[in-house]
C-alpha positions, 0 to 999 in steps of 0.5 A, spaced: 113 233 127 106 238 128 100 235 124 101 241 119 106 239 114 109 244 110 115 242 104 120 247 108 118 243 115 119 236 111 125 238 108 128 241 115 126 235 119 128 230 114 135 233 113 136 233 120 135 226 121 139 225 115 145 228 118 144 225 125 144 218 121 150 220 117 154 222 123 152 215 126 154 211 120 161 215 121 161 213 128 159 206 127 153 207 132 148 202 131 143 205 136 143 212 133 142 209 126 136 205 129 134 212 132 135 215 125 131 210 121 125 210 126 125 217 126 125 217 118 119 212 118 115 216 123 116 222 118 114 218 112 108 215 116 105 222 117 106 223 110 102 217 108 097 220 113 096 226 109 090 226 103 093 224 097 091 230 093 095 235 098 101 231 098 104 234 091 109 239 094 111 234 099 113 229 094 117 234 091 121 235 097 122 228 097 125 228 090 130 234 093 133 230 098 135 224 093 142 226 093 142 226 101 139 219 101 144 217 096 150 219 100 147 216 106 146 209 102 153 210 100 156 211 107 152 205 109 155 200 104 162 203 105 161 202 113 158 195 112 164 193 107 169 196 112 166 192 118 166 185 113 173 186 112 175 187 119 172 181 121 175 177 115 182 180 118 180 178 125 179 171 123 185 170 120 189 172 126 
């Protein structure tokens, strides 16, 4: 991500990462999930490096992403439950 972070660029970047993460969750692809997590951490570190007084519009952008973040969290929880159930079933056999 370029050093000049705008609200639109932040939204575009994070939405792309969240979509990648969502697809990785659906495929149960742990490598891609880790890659998406690392990408989110990088973006948030860049956000943190911006002077506090300049972050206002960017913080608003994060609030706009809340439904997408929640959706991914729900997918993570569901995937974990499915894996746990599959493990229980495998132990029973």
